[in-house]
Every structure is written in C-alpha cells, then in structure tokens.
N, C-alpha and C positions, 0 to 999 in steps of 0.2 A: 503494499500499501503506500509504502515512503516512496518507493521509486516512483509509480504513477502520481502522487501530489506533487512531487517535485517536478515532474516533468508538464506539471498541467501551472506551475507558477508562471507570471509574466517574468521576462528576464531582469527586470528591475529586482524585482523580489528573489532571483535566485543569485543573486550578487551578495545577497545578505549573510555576511558571516555565524548569523545561525544555521542558514539554510545550509551552505556550505559543510559545517560541522554534524548538522544533523541526517544530510540525503546519501553520504554513503551507507547507512545503516540498511538504506534498502536495496535487496537482495535483486540482479536481475540475471536471477538462473531460475529457471523452470527445471525441475527433475523429472523425469521419470521410471517409474520402477514396474518393473514387471514380476507378480509374485507367482510364479509356478508349484501349481496343486498338482502332488501325486497322483497319479490316477489309482486305483486297486490294478494289479495287474493279475492275469490268467495264473490261477491256482496259488496266489499268496490267500495267507487266511491271517489267525490272529498271530504267528509266532514269525512276519516280516519284520517288527523291531527287533529280533533279535537276532535275525538269519544272517551271519557274516561268510558265508558259502561261497565260492568264487563264483558260481553257478548265482546265487542271489543278488551280489554285488554288481555283476554284468549285467545281468536285469535291470533292474532298479536304474544303472548308467546309465544304460540304453534308452529307455523310457525317459528319462530326465535329457539327456539329448536329445531325442524326437521332438519331446515338448517344446525344450529351446529351438530349436531349430523353426520348428513350426510358428514360433512367434515372431521370429526373427523375420520370415516371410511376410505375416501378419500387420507388421510395421505398425503396431497400434497408437505409437506414441504420437505418428503423425495424421495430426487432427487439429482443429480449431483448438486453443485454449484458452482460456480467459487468463489474462495479462494478471491478474490479479493472483492465482492460481500459484501456490510455489512447488506443490508435489501433487504430482497426477500417478495415480496407483491402478497396475489393468493386474487382472486375473485370468491366466490363461491352464488348463487343464485337459490333459489328452484325451 
C-alpha cells in the first residue's frame, strides 16, 4: 500500500523528506507461491509416512516431479494481479 500511495502523490509531495524516508518501506515485489499437494498414489496406505524404501521414495519423488512439471506448464502466476497483493498462493495437486 505504501508503494501505491507514494506513486499517487504529486511531485511536490514526493520531495518531502518524510515521504523519502517512508516510501522505501513499500515493497514492489509480488511473490507467487505454488503449493504442491501430494495426491494419493495407487497402492498407498496408512504406512506411506514411514515408507522409506527405495521404491516408495522413488514413487513419491516421481509424483512430485510430475506435479511440478504440470504446474510449470500451466503457469498460474501469469495472471493479472492486484498491485496491492504482496503474495499470491496457487494450489496444485496431481
């Protein structure tokens, strides 16, 4: 908000020392976060949280890699964003 307000001030107000001091507190970054939700794999049961076998780890890794590739292809962060939004969160599941 600070960034937006500072940009709307007339030039005469922007030169005020107090504005120069406060304006840098306005962050110009919008962060885009993608939350990957692990979907259930075929044959997976209640032991999935303690399955550290090579096959179990490989299956979960491949599923996560596939989910990440799909969301990268979808590019949900390439959308119109309100300039006042500092963080955009997208959820993706396989």
